[in-house]
VOPAGU-2260 file (C-alpha; in pm, 1 decimal, decimal comma):
REM VOPAGU-2260
SITE   aa  ch    i         X         Y         Z
SITE  MET   A    0   -1014,0    2090,2   16675,8
SITE  TYR   A    1   -1089,9    1857,5   16965,2
SITE  VAL   A    2   -1447,1    1750,1   17029,8
SITE  CYS   A    3   -1553,5    1561,7   17339,7
SITE  GLY   A    4   -1703,5    1230,2   17233,6
SITE  PRO   A    5   -1959,1    1002,0   17394,9
SITE  THR   A    6   -1927,1     762,1   17683,5
SITE  VAL   A    7   -2011,3     443,7   17494,7
SITE  TYR   A    8   -2257,3     239,9   17700,7
SITE  ASP   A    9   -2573,6     278,9   17493,0
SITE  HIS   A   10   -2696,0     390,2   17152,2
SITE  SER   A   11   -2647,5     757,5   17071,6
SITE  HIS   A   12   -2951,0     985,0   17092,8
SITE  LEU   A   13   -3063,2    1292,8   16899,0
SITE  GLY   A   14   -2888,1    1520,3   17145,9
SITE  HIS   A   15   -2561,1    1361,0   17035,2
SITE  ALA   A   16   -2667,6    1400,3   16675,7
SITE  ARG   A   17   -2725,0    1771,2   16725,2
SITE  SER   A   18   -2382,2    1818,1   16885,8
SITE  TYR   A   19   -2172,4    1625,5   16635,4
SITE  ILE   A   20   -2355,2    1765,7   16334,6
SITE  ALA   A   21   -2288,0    2119,7   16471,1
SITE  PHE   A   22   -1914,5    2052,1   16504,3
SITE  ASP   A   23   -1910,6    1879,3   16167,9
SITE  VAL   A   24   -2049,4    2197,8   16013,2
SITE  ALA   A   25   -1781,5    2403,4   16198,8
SITE  ARG   A   26   -1516,9    2179,8   16047,2
SITE  ARG   A   27   -1673,8    2190,8   15701,9
SITE  TYR   A   28   -1697,7    2569,3   15702,3
SITE  LEU   A   29   -1334,2    2605,0   15809,6
SITE  GLU   A   30   -1231,5    2366,1   15530,2
SITE  PHE   A   31   -1452,4    2550,6   15279,8
SITE  SER   A   32   -1278,3    2873,1   15390,2
SITE  GLY   A   33    -936,6    2727,5   15311,6
SITE  TYR   A   34    -820,6    2592,3   15647,4
SITE  ARG   A   35    -675,1    2248,1   15703,6
SITE  VAL   A   36    -852,6    2101,8   16003,4
SITE  ASN   A   37    -697,7    1834,5   16224,0
SITE  HIS   A   38   -1012,0    1698,1   16390,4
SITE  VAL   A   39    -970,0    1470,7   16693,8
SITE  GLN   A   40   -1251,7    1317,9   16897,0
SITE  ASN   A   41   -1249,7    1076,1   17184,9
SITE  PHE   A   42   -1447,8     773,9   17295,7
SITE  THR   A   43   -1472,7     725,5   17672,6
SITE  ASP   A   44   -1460,2     343,8   17686,5
SITE  VAL   A   45   -1352,0     316,5   18053,4
SITE  GLU   A   46   -1621,7     420,8   18295,0
SITE  ASP   A   47   -1826,1     283,3   18586,2
SITE  VAL   A   48   -2148,3     268,9   18389,6
SITE  ILE   A   49   -1983,7      66,2   18110,4
SITE  THR   A   50   -1840,6    -180,7   18361,5
SITE  LYS   A   51   -2175,4    -214,9   18536,6
SITE  ARG   A   52   -2372,0    -280,5   18218,4
SITE  ALA   A   53   -2102,9    -511,5   18079,1
SITE  ASN   A   54   -2108,8    -720,9   18395,5
SITE  LEU   A   55   -2487,2    -747,0   18378,6
SITE  ALA   A   56   -2460,3    -855,1   18012,4
SITE  GLY   A   57   -2179,6   -1100,8   18090,4
SITE  ILE   A   58   -1945,5    -921,2   17845,3
SITE  GLU   A   59   -1594,0    -788,8   17895,0
SITE  PRO   A   60   -1624,5    -404,8   17944,0
SITE  LEU   A   61   -1402,5    -303,1   17652,0
SITE  ALA   A   62   -1588,8    -541,2   17419,3
SITE  TYR   A   63   -1916,4    -396,0   17543,5
SITE  ALA   A   64   -1789,6     -44,8   17468,6
SITE  GLU   A   65   -1675,6    -151,9   17123,6
SITE  ARG   A   66   -2029,1    -255,5   17033,7
SITE  TYR   A   67   -2150,5     100,0   17088,6
SITE  ILE   A   68   -1850,6     264,5   16920,6
SITE  ARG   A   69   -1943,0      78,6   16602,6
SITE  ALA   A   70   -2307,0     179,0   16642,7
SITE  TYR   A   71   -2208,6     544,7   16696,3
SITE  LEU   A   72   -1999,0     549,6   16374,2
SITE  GLU   A   73   -2282,5     389,7   16180,1
SITE  ASP   A   74   -2525,6     655,3   16304,1
SITE  MET   A   75   -2287,3     939,7   16221,1
SITE  ASP   A   76   -2220,9     794,7   15872,2
SITE  ALA   A   77   -2594,1     782,8   15810,8
SITE  MET   A   78   -2617,7    1157,9   15885,5
SITE  ASN   A   79   -2312,0    1240,1   15676,0
SITE  VAL   A   80   -2094,6    1348,6   15969,5
SITE  LYS   A   81   -1732,4    1336,5   15849,5
SITE  ARG   A   82   -1508,9    1094,1   16031,7
SITE  ALA   A   83   -1258,5    1255,4   16264,3
SITE  ARG   A   84    -893,8    1223,4   16166,2
SITE  VAL   A   85    -835,0    1046,5   16499,7
SITE  TYR   A   86   -1082,5     872,0   16732,3
SITE  ALA   A   87    -889,8     842,9   17056,5
SITE  ARG   A   88   -1000,5     574,0   17300,3
SITE  VAL   A   89    -916,7     604,3   17667,0
SITE  SER   A   90    -816,9     240,0   17686,1
SITE  GLU   A   91    -552,8     287,1   17415,7
SITE  HIS   A   92    -393,7     597,3   17570,9
SITE  ILE   A   93    -310,5     484,9   17927,7
SITE  PRO   A   94      66,5     564,7   17886,3
SITE  ASP   A   95     -17,7     919,7   17777,0
SITE  ILE   A   96    -257,7     963,9   18066,2
SITE  LEU   A   97       0,8     830,0   18314,5
SITE  ALA   A   98     257,0    1070,8   18182,2
SITE  ALA   A   99      17,0    1362,1   18233,4
SITE  VAL   A  100     -55,0    1250,3   18590,5
SITE  GLU   A  101     314,8    1221,7   18665,5
SITE  ARG   A  102     368,3    1578,6   18538,6
SITE  VAL   A  103      85,2    1702,9   18757,9
SITE  LEU   A  104     255,0    1547,4   19060,5
SITE  ALA   A  105     602,3    1664,4   18964,2
SITE  ASN   A  106     485,7    2022,5   18928,4
SITE  GLY   A  107     319,7    2024,0   19272,2
SITE  PHE   A  108     -41,6    2032,4   19148,0
SITE  GLY   A  109    -128,6    1683,1   19271,0
SITE  TYR   A  110     -91,4    1436,3   19553,8
SITE  ALA   A  111    -113,2    1057,7   19577,8
SITE  VAL   A  112    -301,1     884,2   19862,0
SITE  ASP   A  113    -348,6     507,8   19889,2
SITE  GLY   A  114    -357,7     440,5   19514,7
SITE  ASP   A  115    -553,7     751,2   19417,1
SITE  VAL   A  116    -408,0    1068,9   19273,6
SITE  TYR   A  117    -589,5    1402,5   19329,5
SITE  PHE   A  118    -547,9    1742,2   19165,2
SITE  ARG   A  119    -504,2    2050,1   19381,2
SITE  THR   A  120    -774,3    2266,0   19230,1
SITE  ARG   A  121    -697,8    2582,5   19428,0
SITE  LYS   A  122    -346,5    2591,2   19292,3
SITE  ALA   A  123    -478,7    2640,5   18936,4
SITE  LYS   A  124    -548,4    3009,7   18990,0
SITE  HIS   A  125    -531,2    3108,6   18624,0
SITE  SER   A  126    -767,4    2841,8   18479,9
SITE  PHE   A  127   -1035,6    2797,8   18740,2
SITE  GLY   A  128   -1353,1    2981,2   18628,1
SITE  ILE   A  129   -1238,0    3060,5   18272,1
SITE  LEU   A  130   -1569,5    2945,2   18132,3
SITE  THR   A  131   -1814,2    2981,6   18417,0
SITE  HIS   A  132   -1650,3    3294,3   18569,2
SITE  GLN   A  133   -1678,8    3138,7   18916,2
SITE  LYS   A  134   -1431,9    3217,1   19192,2
SITE  PHE   A  135   -1314,4    2973,7   19454,3
SITE  ASP   A  136   -1515,3    3158,0   19718,5
SITE  ASP   A  137   -1834,5    3119,9   19508,4
SITE  ILE   A  138   -1831,0    2740,0   19537,9
SITE  ILE   A  139   -2030,1    2591,6   19816,1
SITE  ALA   A  140   -1883,1    2245,6   19872,2
SITE  ASP   A  141   -1989,0    1987,4   20127,1
SITE  SER   A  142   -1741,8    1925,5   20405,5
SITE  LEU   A  143   -1514,4    1631,2   20352,0
SITE  PRO   A  144   -1615,6    1313,0   20543,6
SITE  PRO   A  145   -1369,1    1191,4   20805,1
SITE  ASP   A  146   -1244,8     909,2   20581,5
SITE  SER   A  147   -1188,6    1127,7   20275,5
SITE  LYS   A  148    -845,7    1116,0   20109,0
SITE  LYS   A  149    -881,3    1468,6   19967,3
SITE  GLU   A  150    -704,5    1775,9   20100,2
SITE  ASP   A  151    -986,8    1999,6   19979,9
SITE  PRO   A  152   -1348,5    1939,7   19873,3
SITE  LEU   A  153   -1277,9    2101,1   19532,1
SITE  ASP   A  154   -1000,9    1858,4   19442,7
SITE  PHE   A  155   -1068,9    1591,1   19184,5
SITE  ALA   A  156    -917,9    1252,7   19097,1
SITE  VAL   A  157    -684,5    1218,9   18801,2
SITE  TRP   A  158    -608,3     854,9   18882,7
SITE  LYS   A  159    -838,0     614,2   19067,5
SITE  LYS   A  160    -763,1     288,6   19238,6
SITE  SER   A  161    -942,8      10,5   19056,3
SITE  ARG   A  162   -1179,2    -238,8   19213,8
SITE  GLU   A  163   -1140,5    -603,5   19132,4
SITE  ASP   A  164   -1444,8    -610,6   18903,6
SITE  GLU   A  165   -1341,3    -321,0   18677,4
SITE  PRO   A  166   -1067,3    -257,7   18420,1
SITE  GLY   A  167    -738,5    -140,8   18558,5
SITE  TRP   A  168    -377,1     -73,9   18454,4
SITE  GLU   A  169     -53,0     -83,3   18646,9
SITE  SER   A  170      78,6     255,5   18756,5
SITE  PRO   A  171     339,6     394,3   19001,1
SITE  TRP   A  172      52,6     420,0   19254,1
SITE  GLY   A  173     -86,5      71,9   19202,3
SITE  ARG   A  174    -346,9     -81,6   18975,9
SITE  GLY   A  175    -597,4     181,1   18867,8
SITE  ARG   A  176    -774,2     374,6   18594,3
SITE  PRO   A  177    -781,8     737,9   18479,2
SITE  GLY   A  178   -1003,4    1012,7   18608,8
SITE  TRP   A  179   -1236,2    1167,6   18351,5
SITE  HIS   A  180   -1081,6    1510,5   18312,3
SITE  VAL   A  181    -723,4    1398,6   18254,1
SITE  GLU   A  182    -828,4    1157,0   17979,4
SITE  CYS   A  183    -937,6    1430,0   17732,5
SITE  PHE   A  184    -643,8    1648,2   17817,3
SITE  ALA   A  185    -389,8    1371,1   17760,3
SITE  MET   A  186    -544,9    1250,9   17436,1
SITE  ALA   A  187    -602,0    1598,6   17288,5
SITE  SER   A  188    -250,8    1715,8   17372,9
SITE  LYS   A  189     -95,1    1403,0   17225,2
SITE  TYR   A  190    -239,7    1477,3   16880,7
SITE  LEU   A  191    -281,2    1856,3   16890,2
SITE  GLY   A  192      -6,2    1980,6   17117,3
SITE  PRO   A  193      -5,2    2188,8   17442,4
SITE  LYS   A  194    -246,9    2452,0   17304,8
SITE  ILE   A  195    -532,5    2369,4   17071,1
SITE  ASP   A  196    -728,9    2604,7   16849,7
SITE  ILE   A  197   -1088,1    2486,6   16907,5
SITE  HIS   A  198   -1238,2    2271,0   17180,2
SITE  GLY   A  199   -1597,6    2165,8   17145,4
SITE  GLY   A  200   -1864,3    1988,4   17349,4
SITE  GLY   A  201   -2200,1    2024,7   17509,8
SITE  LYS   A  202   -2256,4    2324,4   17739,5
SITE  ASP   A  203   -2294,0    2092,5   18035,2
SITE  LEU   A  204   -1920,1    2013,1   18001,8
SITE  LYS   A  205   -1804,8    2371,0   18075,3
SITE  PHE   A  206   -1786,8    2292,8   18447,0
SITE  PRO   A  207   -1633,5    2087,8   18581,5
SITE  HIS   A  208   -1497,0    1894,2   18277,3
SITE  HIS   A  209   -1357,4    2161,5   18047,0
SITE  GLU   A  210   -1237,0    2390,2   18323,8
SITE  SER   A  211   -1065,5    2091,3   18480,2
SITE  GLU   A  212    -888,9    2012,4   18151,9
SITE  ALA   A  213    -770,0    2373,2   18143,3
SITE  MET   A  214    -642,3    2340,9   18502,1
SITE  ILE   A  215    -451,0    2023,5   18414,2
SITE  CYS   A  216    -296,1    2207,2   18112,7
SITE  GLU   A  217    -186,3    2486,4   18348,9
SITE  ALA   A  218     -30,6    2226,6   18576,4
SITE  VAL   A  219     147,3    2034,5   18297,5
SITE  TYR   A  220     244,9    2306,1   18051,6
SITE  GLY   A  221     185,0    2631,4   18230,6
SITE  THR   A  222     -13,5    2759,0   17933,9
SITE  GLU   A  223    -370,4    2839,3   17826,9
SITE  TRP   A  224    -539,5    2524,6   17701,6
SITE  THR   A  225    -765,8    2637,4   17421,1
SITE  ARG   A  226    -790,2    2944,1   17197,5
SITE  TYR   A  227   -1164,3    2909,6   17124,3
SITE  TRP   A  228   -1425,0    2714,8   17317,0
SITE  MET   A  229   -1745,9    2606,3   17143,6
SITE  HIS   A  230   -2040,7    2468,7   17337,9
SITE  ASN   A  231   -2368,3    2349,2   17189,1
SITE  GLY   A  232   -2706,1    2380,6   17360,8
SITE  PHE   A  233   -2925,0    2095,0   17468,8
SITE  LEU   A  234   -3192,4    1915,4   17273,2
SITE  THR   A  235   -3471,3    1884,1   17528,6
SITE  LEU   A  236   -3757,1    1637,9   17567,0
SITE  ALA   A  237   -4047,3    1758,2   17784,5
SITE  SER   A  238   -3821,8    2054,0   17879,0
SITE  GLU   A  239   -3545,0    1827,5   18013,2
SITE  LYS   A  240   -3202,4    1778,8   17858,4
SITE  MET   A  241   -3207,2    1469,2   17637,8
SITE  SER   A  242   -2971,2    1236,8   17817,8
SITE  LYS   A  243   -2881,7     870,1   17843,8
SITE  SER   A  244   -2825,7     900,0   18217,0
SITE  LEU   A  245   -3173,5    1052,3   18267,3
SITE  GLY   A  246   -3333,0     791,7   18042,7
SITE  ASN   A  247   -3533,7    1048,8   17847,3
SITE  PHE   A  248   -3398,3    1020,3   17497,5
SITE  VAL   A  249   -3483,8     921,9   17143,3
SITE  THR   A  250   -3211,0     721,8   16974,1
SITE  ILE   A  251   -3072,6     823,1   16639,2
SITE  ARG   A  252   -3128,2     480,0   16490,3
SITE  ASP   A  253   -3494,1     478,3   16592,7
SITE  ILE   A  254   -3543,3     807,4   16402,9
SITE  LEU   A  255   -3343,8     671,0   16105,9
SITE  LYS   A  256   -3597,4     390,0   16072,8
SITE  ASP   A  257   -3850,0     646,8   15956,2
SITE  TRP   A  258   -3643,4     933,0   15810,8
SITE  ASP   A  259   -3343,5     963,5   15588,4
SITE  GLY   A  260   -3024,6    1093,2   15749,6
SITE  GLU   A  261   -3032,5    1402,1   15533,0
SITE  VAL   A  262   -3371,9    1489,5   15673,1
SITE  VAL   A  263   -3254,0    1444,3   16030,6
SITE  ARG   A  264   -2940,8    1649,5   15966,7
SITE  LEU   A  265   -3114,5    1944,1   15807,1
SITE  CYS   A  266   -3388,9    1942,6   16072,3
SITE  LEU   A  267   -3129,2    1974,3   16347,6
SITE  LEU   A  268   -2952,2    2257,6   16166,7
SITE  LYS   A  269   -3262,2    2472,7   16181,1
SITE  GLU   A  270   -3162,0    2608,8   16522,2
SITE  HIS   A  271   -2844,2    2788,4   16619,1
SITE  TYR   A  272   -2606,1    2539,3   16774,7
SITE  ARG   A  273   -2575,8    2734,5   17102,1
SITE  LYS   A  274   -2952,2    2745,8   17166,5
SITE  ASP   A  275   -3149,5    2486,0   17361,4
SITE  CYS   A  276   -3433,8    2351,4   17149,3
SITE  GLU   A  277   -3723,8    2118,4   17216,8
SITE  TYR   A  278   -3760,2    1792,1   17029,5
SITE  ASP   A  279   -4033,9    1821,6   16770,2
SITE  ALA   A  280   -4120,8    1506,8   16571,2
SITE  ASP   A  281   -4310,0    1720,2   16316,4
SITE  CYS   A  282   -3982,8    1885,1   16215,0
SITE  PHE   A  283   -3883,0    1578,1   16012,5
SITE  LYS   A  284   -4202,9    1580,9   15806,6
SITE  ILE   A  285   -4167,8    1953,6   15733,0
SITE  THR   A  286   -3799,9    1919,1   15654,1
SITE  LYS   A  287   -3870,1    1627,7   15415,1
SITE  GLU   A  288   -4109,2    1848,8   15219,6
SITE  GLU   A  289   -3849,9    2128,2   15207,5
SITE  LEU   A  290   -3578,5    1889,3   15087,6
SITE  ASP   A  291   -3814,5    1757,9   14815,0
SITE  ALA   A  292   -3852,0    2116,3   14695,1
SITE  VAL   A  293   -3470,3    2163,6   14692,1
SITE  HIS   A  294   -3420,8    1839,0   14500,2
SITE  ALA   A  295   -3681,6    1950,3   14243,5
SITE  VAL   A  296   -3505,8    2281,1   14186,2
SITE  ILE   A  297   -3172,3    2107,7   14151,6
SITE  ALA   A  298   -3324,1    1876,5   13894,1
SITE  LYS   A  299   -3465,6    2176,9   13713,4
SITE  ALA   A  300   -3127,5    2352,9   13712,6
SITE  LYS   A  301   -2955,3    2036,0   13587,4
SITE  GLY   A  302   -3189,0    2024,3   13289,6
SITE  ALA   A  303   -3187,3    2399,2   13219,4
SITE  ALA   A  304   -3163,8    2471,5   12845,7
SITE  GLY   A  305   -3392,6    2764,5   12785,6
SITE  ARG   A  306   -3331,0    3132,7   12730,8
SITE  ASP   A  307   -3184,4    3356,8   12998,2
SITE  SER   A  308   -3474,9    3437,6   13232,6
SITE  GLY   A  309   -3311,7    3751,7   13365,8
SITE  LYS   A  310   -3447,2    3668,8   13713,1
SITE  VAL   A  311   -3181,0    3437,5   13855,8
SITE  GLU   A  312   -2878,0    3665,9   13905,9
SITE  GLY   A  313   -3048,5    3883,5   14167,0
SITE  VAL   A  314   -3182,6    3583,4   14356,6
SITE  ILE   A  315   -2836,3    3426,2   14364,7
SITE  LYS   A  316   -2673,7    3750,6   14484,9
SITE  ARG   A  317   -2920,0    3778,7   14774,2
SITE  VAL   A  318   -2887,9    3419,6   14889,3
SITE  ARG   A  319   -2506,5    3428,5   14883,1
SITE  GLU   A  320   -2498,6    3746,4   15086,2
SITE  ARG   A  321   -2745,3    3618,9   15344,6
SITE  PHE   A  322   -2607,8    3266,0   15362,8
SITE  PHE   A  323   -2244,1    3363,0   15419,6
SITE  ALA   A  324   -2333,8    3646,0   15654,9
SITE  ALA   A  325   -2519,2    3390,4   15864,8
SITE  MET   A  326   -2232,9    3143,2   15863,2
SITE  ASP   A  327   -1986,2    3416,3   15953,9
SITE  ASP   A  328   -2205,4    3510,5   16248,8
SITE  ASP   A  329   -2105,2    3229,2   16484,2
SITE  LEU   A  330   -2211,7    2959,6   16238,2
SITE  ASN   A  331   -2574,9    3064,0   16240,2
SITE  THR   A  332   -2714,7    2769,6   16048,0
SITE  GLN   A  333   -3067,9    2876,2   16144,8
SITE  ASP   A  334   -3051,7    3181,6   15925,2
SITE  ALA   A  335   -2838,0    3009,4   15661,8
SITE  VAL   A  336   -3097,4    2733,6   15615,7
SITE  PHE   A  337   -3377,7    2992,1   15600,1
SITE  ALA   A  338   -3190,4    3180,7   15331,7
SITE  LEU   A  339   -3170,1    2859,7   15124,5
SITE  LYS   A  340   -3535,5    2792,8   15181,8
SITE  GLU   A  341   -3630,4    3137,9   15041,9
SITE  PHE   A  342   -3388,3    3085,4   14752,6
SITE  THR   A  343   -3558,6    2758,7   14665,8
SITE  GLU   A  344   -3905,7    2910,0   14684,6
SITE  ALA   A  345   -3801,8    3197,8   14461,7
SITE  LEU   A  346   -3652,6    2962,7   14200,9
SITE  ARG   A  347   -3973,4    2756,2   14195,7
SITE  GLU   A  348   -4150,5    3067,5   14067,1
SITE  VAL   A  349   -3892,8    3127,2   13793,1
SITE  GLY   A  350   -3977,4    2979,8   13455,5
SITE  PRO   A  351   -3728,1    2802,8   13229,4
SITE  MET   A  352   -3364,5    2896,0   13299,1
SITE  SER   A  353   -3071,8    2913,8   13062,6
SITE  ARG   A  354   -2791,0    2656,6   13092,1
SITE  GLU   A  355   -2565,0    2925,6   13246,0
SITE  GLU   A  356   -2826,5    3025,6   13496,7
SITE  GLY   A  357   -2875,4    2660,2   13586,3
SITE  ARG   A  358   -2498,9    2621,3   13633,8
SITE  LYS   A  359   -2490,9    2916,6   13872,8
SITE  VAL   A  360   -2789,6    2786,3   14070,8
SITE  LEU   A  361   -2621,8    2446,4   14106,1
SITE  GLN   A  362   -2307,6    2616,8   14231,9
SITE  VAL   A  363   -2504,2    2783,9   14513,0
SITE  TYR   A  364   -2644,0    2451,1   14623,1
SITE  ALA   A  365   -2303,1    2280,3   14582,8
SITE  ASP   A  366   -2137,6    2539,1   14809,6
SITE  ALA   A  367   -2410,8    2503,6   15067,3
SITE  SER   A  368   -2375,4    2125,8   15041,6
SITE  ARG   A  369   -2006,8    2138,2   15117,6
SITE  ILE   A  370   -2075,2    2343,0   15427,8
SITE  LEU   A  371   -2400,4    2196,5   15563,4
SITE  GLY   A  372   -2347,9    1837,4   15446,1
SITE  VAL   A  373   -2682,4    1804,2   15266,5
SITE  PHE   A  374   -2807,0    1778,6   14902,7
SITE  GLU   A  375   -2510,9    1559,9   14809,1
SITE  ASP   A  376   -2710,9    1282,6   14638,3
SITE  ALA   A  377   -2925,8    1534,8   14445,4
SITE  LEU   A  378   -2605,1    1707,5   14325,8
SITE  GLU   A  379   -2435,8    1390,0   14203,4
SITE  GLY   A  380   -2265,1    1460,4   13871,8
SITE  VAL   A  381   -2239,0    1834,9   13929,2
SITE  GLY   A  382   -1881,4    1954,2   13880,3
């Protein structure tokens, strides 16, 4: 599983939290179901905006990026997002990226002009439009200016000539740096091979980023790039996508000043990952109350020592059916969380439970915990 990571020039916002929690749950459910998951994620640490901000701060660009990589990992740890097996940084994979660019050129899908290398988009007939279902004739592109180096307005850079004030590496075409799309392709294929099982990211990455990756794979390997694509919806603020570039965002660490990471995580799992949803500060308060109720029932189950109530088995059967049906339906955490909420409310109405009933209740929460990444502290000591 390859998940597109952040461009590290600022603190991560709640939109990032929603995305990486969603893919964390996908990984957890696969692992719960018996799969071994090789999870790779990237950090884009070479980009114009990083260079610009680093220059303003008087810091070397890669050191500036490193500051926000550390901050990102701290934020994800606080929300119990599992660490990827590999975090691939662009700056550490230049040889792999150069090899991919050379293959693009060797196979006739690219051309070099004055230190830049461009991809011939119209030659990738099998990959263009695989996600957006566009055709070449559907694209209305501006005419190329007279000084353009491109053959076609749809072509994109896989290698860019570096300016003096930005990071650069030696290449057969002169000092330069990678284009965005080739970075993810080169890093993902290094660790996961020429065809990966699952590729994740925000829905805004479908075009041009993910389709461009697929086109590069067609050029380099002649194969389909990904078996399953997963794209999460936006977290919006005042009906606009929450985005660092737009400046309308709420940082994860600002929210974590007021709310525990478990609260933030569960709140963001209350919507299906594909849906857009509006930021609602009240969600954290409501979720905290719901978590308190879960923790109380877990404590009750841990201390269960009464007679068999005769009321627990049916409740457990219903929640298991509903919870796993939801998870099997495109990871519908919205319905899965609601099933757990109803389960908790039902158990609050049940009187004393027997030790065996308590054990079975704890197992339900433990299974949900392994999948959703919540309740872990409350379940400490449960086998």
